C-alpha positions, -999 to +999 in steps of 0.1 A: -593-504+327-621-512+303-614-508+266-621-522+233-596-547+219-576-536+190-589-564+168-625-554+176-617-517+170-603-526+136-632-548+128-657-521+137-639-495+116-639-518+086-676-526+092-684-489+092-665-481+061-684-480+028-680-511+006-664-509-028-663-535-056-628-525-068-641-505-097-634-471-081-599-482-071-591-493-106-604-461-120-584-441-095-553-461-102-557-457-140-552-494-146-588-499-160-609-469-172-645-469-159-672-478-184-687-444-181-654-429-191-653-449-223-688-436-232-678-400-224-647-403-246-667-417-274-691-388-271-663-364-273-649-380-304-683-379-320-689-343-311-655-333-326-670-338-360-691-308-354-663-283-355-662-249-373-641-263-402-666-291-409-695-267-405-681-245-432-677-275-454-713-285-448-724-250-456-706-252-489-724-284-497-757-268-489-749-239-511-746-261-542-784-267-548-791-231-537-766-218-563-781-239-591-816-227-583-804-191-583-785-195-615-814-210-634-841-187-619-862-168-644-846-186-673-810-180-661-805-146-677-819-122-651-790-100-639-805-097-604-807-134-599-773-139-614-759-114-589-774-133-560-760-166-575-726-149-576-729-140-539-736-177-531-707-188-552-684-162-536-694-174-501-686-210-511-652-200-525-644-180-493-653-208-470-631-231-491-602-208-482-609-209-445-621-244-436-588-262-445-567-235-428-588-237-396-587-275-396-549-276-398-542-247-375-565-257-347-561-295-351-597-300-363-589-325-391-614-353-392-622-382-415-654-365-425-635-333-434-610-352-455-638-367-476-663-339-476-640-310-483-628-321-518-663-332-527-677-298-517-650-280-538-657-300-569-694-299-564-697-261-564-673-256-592-688-284-613-723-270-607-712-235-619-695-248-650-724-270-661-749-242-655-728-217-675-724-242-704-761-252-704-770-215-706-746-210-735-723-186-716-693-209-716-682-235-743-688-271-732-652-280-740-640-257-713-663-274-688-651-309-699-614-300-697-617-285-662-640-312-647-621-340-666-589-328-651-603-325-615-619-360-616-588-375-633-564-362-607-586-373-579-587-408-593-549-407-599-543-398-562-563-429-551-544-451-575-510-441-562-520-437-525-502-470-517-469-454-527-474-420-511-494-388-512-491-363-540-489-329-523-508-298-535-485-275-554-484-238-556-495-241-592-525-261-582-535-235-556-531-207-582-552-228-606-580-230-580-579-193-574-579-184-611-607-208-618-628-193-590-622-157-602-630-167-639-661-186-631-673-159-608-669-133-636-689-155-659-717-159-633-721-122-633-739-107-663-709-086-674-707-066-706-681-045-724-645-047-715-653-067-684-668-094-706-635-094-726-614-095-695-633-126-681-625-144-714-588-140-708-590-149-672-607-181-681-581-187-708-554-185-681-574-208-658-577-234-686-540-233-693-531-236-656-556-265-653-539-284-681-503-276-670-508-285-634-527-316-644-498-328-664-474-320-635-495-341-612-494-370-637-456-366-637-454-367-599-477-398-598-454-416-622-423-407-602-439-416-569-451-450-583-416-459-597-399-449-565-424-469-544-419-500-566-381-496-564-382-494-526-404-524-523-382-544-546-351-534-527-368-544-494-377-578-508-342-584-521-328-574-487-352-598-469-343-627-492-305-621-488 
């Protein structure tokens, strides 16, 4: 009987099989990801920045210069231009309500969104207040109180971040809503009883701005004291 030795048969089968350098096996086994996989993962992470929540934030940032141009068009007192400016401001306020909700609900929170979202909020509100005060529609002290509070609380959050995060309160959310309504009413060229109403809405907004600002200061002091006490206790326990 003629036949091929088993060793020769095995050798021929090995010779005919495609050669591998071990990379495919490692990738299949999961012990070492392929280089292409790392590049693809990085691309996915980069693309995740361009989600709907961040796009709304970017839209709000782009609306700031557009709003200023509309507010100051034709001397800043044309009712038609002021109405268009109000529409831009309203869109910015509406996107502010949705982008954070979408980011939290659908796990779209990114580092870009954490930084850009508060900047966009303060930019559109600050632009509106400064425009209104420069046109003589709103006293400068109101603008200074509101913007001073916003910038001060932002700085305070950074100062105590080592001890913890100051959460947004219901009063703070109500303050933001009231400010948006009040500023929106001032952007429009209102007359009569509506002009009187907007004065009182703004008065409520200023009161909420001051009260919630003081509450955040209180929270920051408590948070700092608690953090210092916990660190001191941890040091004493480590030394004991």
